[in-house]
C-alpha positions in Angstrom: 0.0 0.0 0.0 1.3 3.4 -0.9 -0.3 6.8 -0.3 2.0 8.5 -2.9 -0.6 9.0 -5.7 -3.3 10.1 -3.2 -0.8 12.5 -1.5 0.2 14.0 -4.9 -3.5 14.5 -5.7 -4.1 16.2 -2.4 -1.0 18.5 -2.9 -2.3 19.4 -6.4 -5.8 20.2 -5.0 -4.2 22.3 -2.3 -2.4 24.2 -5.2 -5.8 24.7 -6.9 -7.2 26.2 -3.7 -4.2 28.5 -3.3 -4.4 29.7 -6.9 -8.1 30.2 -6.6 -7.7 32.1 -3.4 -4.9 34.3 -4.7 -6.6 35.3 -8.0 -10.3 34.9 -7.0 -10.9 32.5 -9.9 -13.8 30.2 -8.7 -14.7 29.7 -5.0 -13.6 33.2 -4.0 -15.7 34.7 -6.7 -19.0 32.9 -5.7 -18.6 30.1 -3.2 -22.2 28.8 -3.5 -22.3 28.7 -7.2 -18.8 27.2 -7.3 -19.8 24.5 -4.9 -22.8 23.5 -7.0 -20.8 23.4 -10.2 -18.0 21.5 -8.7 -20.4 18.9 -7.1 -22.3 18.6 -10.4 -19.1 18.0 -12.4 -17.8 15.4 -9.8 -21.1 13.6 -9.8 -21.2 13.6 -13.6 -17.8 12.0 -13.9 -18.3 9.5 -11.2 -21.5 8.3 -13.0 -19.5 8.3 -16.2 -16.8 6.1 -14.5 -19.3 3.7 -13.0 -21.0 3.3 -16.3 -17.6 2.6 -18.0 -16.8 0.1 -15.3 -20.2 -1.5 -15.7 -19.8 -2.0 -19.4 -16.2 -3.2 -19.1 -14.6 -0.1 -20.7 -12.8 1.1 -17.5 -10.9 -1.1 -15.1 -8.5 -0.5 -12.2 -4.8 -0.6 -13.3 -2.3 -2.1 -10.9 0.3 0.3 -9.7 2.6 0.4 -6.7 1.7 4.2 -6.1 -2.0 3.6 -5.1 -3.5 2.6 -1.8 -5.2 -0.5 -3.2 -8.4 0.5 -1.5 -11.6 0.6 -3.7 -15.0 2.3 -3.3 -16.4 -0.3 -5.6 -15.0 -2.9 -7.9 -12.5 -1.2 -10.2 -13.2 2.2 -8.6 -10.0 3.1 -6.6 -10.0 5.4 -3.6 -8.0 7.9 -5.5 -10.5 8.3 -8.4 -12.9 10.9 -6.8 -9.9 13.0 -5.8 -8.5 12.9 -9.4 -11.9 13.8 -10.8 -12.2 16.6 -8.2 -8.9 17.9 -9.3 -9.9 17.9 -13.0 -13.1 19.7 -12.3 -11.4 22.3 -10.1 -8.7 22.8 -12.6 -11.3 23.3 -15.5 -13.2 25.9 -13.4 -10.0 27.8 -12.4 -9.0 27.9 -16.1 -12.4 29.1 -17.0 -12.2 31.8 -14.3 -8.7 32.8 -15.5 -9.9 32.9 -19.2 -13.0 35.1 -18.4 -11.0 37.4 -16.3 -8.2 37.7 -18.9 -10.7 38.3 -21.7 -12.7 40.9 -19.8 -9.5 42.8 -18.9 -8.0 42.7 -22.4 -11.1 44.3 -23.9 -10.5 47.5 -22.0 -12.9 50.5 -22.0 -15.0 51.0 -25.2 -14.6 54.2 -27.1 
């Protein structure tokens, strides 16, 4: 059993929170809306994964870096954290892009 991958995911998630806080990209712009969007994205991708597992498309790969614990057959403990990281990253990138686009337009003449 190794906590390396889970630890790396948690460090990356902490980095997302720090970037979000520093630049006001997602949760620090509107916490309630952000929580709904993040939960919805996580739920969507968990259902996606479970359906992929059900149809034999997705399976758990063996690696020495994972805990070996599973929420369900072929759904490792680390998967929801990975999906959370992907969703948070996407929303932070969206926040950065919208902020950059609105500031690059400048005042209209």
